Backbone as CSV, one residue per row, in Angstrom:
resi,resn,N_x,N_y,N_z,CA_x,CA_y,CA_z,C_x,C_y,C_z
1,MET,-16.489,-4.373,-49.696,-17.461,-4.125,-48.648,-17.549,-2.623,-48.420
2,ALA,-18.722,-2.131,-48.280,-18.945,-0.691,-48.140,-18.624,-0.174,-46.738
3,HIS,-18.690,-1.043,-45.730,-18.434,-0.580,-44.372,-17.617,-1.612,-43.602
4,LYS,-16.811,-1.120,-42.651,-15.983,-2.022,-41.850,-15.456,-1.316,-40.613
5,PHE,-15.059,-2.121,-39.629,-14.355,-1.646,-38.451,-12.865,-1.847,-38.672
6,GLU,-12.050,-0.950,-38.131,-10.603,-1.109,-38.136,-10.095,-0.936,-36.707
7,VAL,-9.254,-1.872,-36.268,-8.592,-1.782,-34.972,-7.149,-1.401,-35.252
8,TYR,-6.669,-0.364,-34.581,-5.291,0.066,-34.793,-4.699,0.597,-33.491
9,LYS,-3.384,0.643,-33.444,-2.670,1.171,-32.285,-2.224,2.592,-32.610
10,ASP,-2.574,3.539,-31.738,-2.224,4.937,-31.989,-0.799,5.238,-31.514
11,LYS,-0.362,6.462,-31.695,1.004,6.860,-31.339,1.266,6.763,-29.839
12,ALA,0.223,6.850,-29.042,0.357,6.754,-27.582,0.376,5.301,-27.107
13,GLY,0.217,4.352,-28.043,0.230,2.936,-27.689,-1.115,2.372,-27.279
14,GLU,-2.181,3.144,-27.469,-3.524,2.658,-27.145,-4.189,2.097,-28.401
15,TYR,-5.087,1.139,-28.179,-5.852,0.568,-29.291,-7.113,1.374,-29.482
16,ARG,-7.406,1.653,-30.729,-8.608,2.412,-31.078,-9.364,1.678,-32.175
17,VAL,-10.633,2.010,-32.285,-11.494,1.439,-33.316,-12.031,2.593,-34.134
18,ARG,-12.005,2.436,-35.442,-12.693,3.410,-36.291,-13.635,2.635,-37.201
19,PHE,-14.722,3.279,-37.541,-15.717,2.697,-38.429,-15.677,3.463,-39.728
20,LYS,-15.507,2.755,-40.831,-15.442,3.387,-42.152,-16.620,2.942,-42.998
21,TYR,-17.120,3.869,-43.776,-18.157,3.590,-44.761,-17.690,4.199,-46.075
22,ASN,-17.578,3.378,-47.109,-17.053,3.832,-48.407,-15.732,4.581,-48.238
23,SER,-14.832,4.030,-47.461,-13.481,4.560,-47.198,-13.454,5.855,-46.398
24,GLU,-14.579,6.337,-45.937,-14.632,7.555,-45.128,-14.814,7.174,-43.663
25,VAL,-14.006,7.756,-42.771,-14.145,7.488,-41.342,-15.413,8.171,-40.845
26,ILE,-16.303,7.360,-40.307,-17.573,7.873,-39.780,-17.410,8.236,-38.305
27,PHE,-16.726,7.370,-37.543,-16.432,7.685,-36.144,-15.238,6.875,-35.680
28,ALA,-14.649,7.307,-34.580,-13.547,6.602,-33.931,-13.837,6.576,-32.433
29,THR,-13.324,5.542,-31.772,-13.570,5.388,-30.342,-12.458,6.032,-29.528
30,GLU,-12.651,6.012,-28.237,-11.603,6.393,-27.296,-10.495,5.342,-27.351
31,GLY,-9.380,5.592,-26.700,-8.295,4.633,-26.662,-8.529,3.565,-25.602
32,TYR,-8.093,2.340,-25.882,-8.194,1.219,-24.950,-6.798,0.683,-24.676
33,ALA,-6.551,0.248,-23.450,-5.238,-0.259,-23.071,-4.914,-1.580,-23.753
34,SER,-5.938,-2.358,-24.084,-5.713,-3.670,-24.697,-6.521,-3.818,-25.976
35,LYS,-6.040,-4.697,-26.835,-6.762,-4.992,-28.074,-8.115,-5.629,-27.748
36,SER,-8.159,-6.426,-26.677,-9.431,-7.057,-26.310,-10.462,-6.008,-25.898
37,GLY,-10.022,-4.912,-25.279,-10.934,-3.824,-24.947,-11.535,-3.198,-26.192
38,ALA,-10.706,-3.027,-27.227,-11.197,-2.487,-28.494,-12.201,-3.439,-29.129
39,HIS,-11.930,-4.736,-29.046,-12.858,-5.711,-29.628,-14.179,-5.769,-28.853
40,ARG,-14.125,-5.567,-27.545,-15.378,-5.505,-26.769,-16.213,-4.306,-27.207
41,ALA,-15.549,-3.198,-27.512,-16.271,-2.019,-28.008,-16.957,-2.336,-29.330
42,ILE,-16.251,-3.048,-30.211,-16.838,-3.435,-31.498,-18.072,-4.306,-31.286
43,GLU,-17.967,-5.281,-30.396,-19.107,-6.167,-30.143,-20.317,-5.376,-29.646
44,SER,-20.075,-4.380,-28.839,-21.167,-3.541,-28.363,-21.787,-2.756,-29.518
45,ILE,-20.943,-2.224,-30.391,-21.423,-1.448,-31.541,-22.149,-2.336,-32.542
46,LYS,-21.681,-3.562,-32.716,-22.263,-4.460,-33.712,-23.719,-4.823,-33.437
47,LYS,-24.182,-4.542,-32.255,-25.606,-4.741,-31.977,-26.440,-3.916,-32.951
48,PHE,-25.857,-2.807,-33.439,-26.568,-1.910,-34.330,-26.167,-2.079,-35.793
49,VAL,-24.969,-2.619,-36.067,-24.496,-2.868,-37.439,-23.819,-4.246,-37.482
50,PRO,-24.585,-5.317,-37.346,-24.011,-6.656,-37.181,-23.216,-7.188,-38.379
51,GLU,-23.380,-6.673,-39.571,-22.695,-7.214,-40.749,-21.319,-6.603,-40.990
52,ALA,-20.928,-5.588,-40.249,-19.666,-4.897,-40.501,-18.475,-5.786,-40.134
53,PRO,-17.532,-5.995,-41.061,-16.342,-6.784,-40.767,-15.336,-5.957,-39.955
54,THR,-14.328,-6.626,-39.403,-13.277,-5.981,-38.628,-11.941,-6.237,-39.289
55,ASP,-11.138,-5.191,-39.513,-9.784,-5.319,-40.050,-8.784,-4.988,-38.960
56,GLU,-7.739,-5.786,-38.835,-6.639,-5.531,-37.906,-5.546,-4.798,-38.682
57,LEU,-5.184,-3.603,-38.265,-4.118,-2.842,-38.907,-2.902,-2.847,-38.001
58,GLU,-1.782,-3.193,-38.528,-0.545,-3.246,-37.737,0.289,-2.043,-38.006
């Protein structure tokens, strides 16, 4: 797949979302206290790119 969302936990313990296209990070979001907050951000973004999959990175 050429594009995807990734949800990950940063060093500060916050969840962030980054959007990649052809393995290049196009943008990243602010930090969220919960994983569900990060997923809500993705749902909002998907209004504009509905086919992008989401990967959970541990």
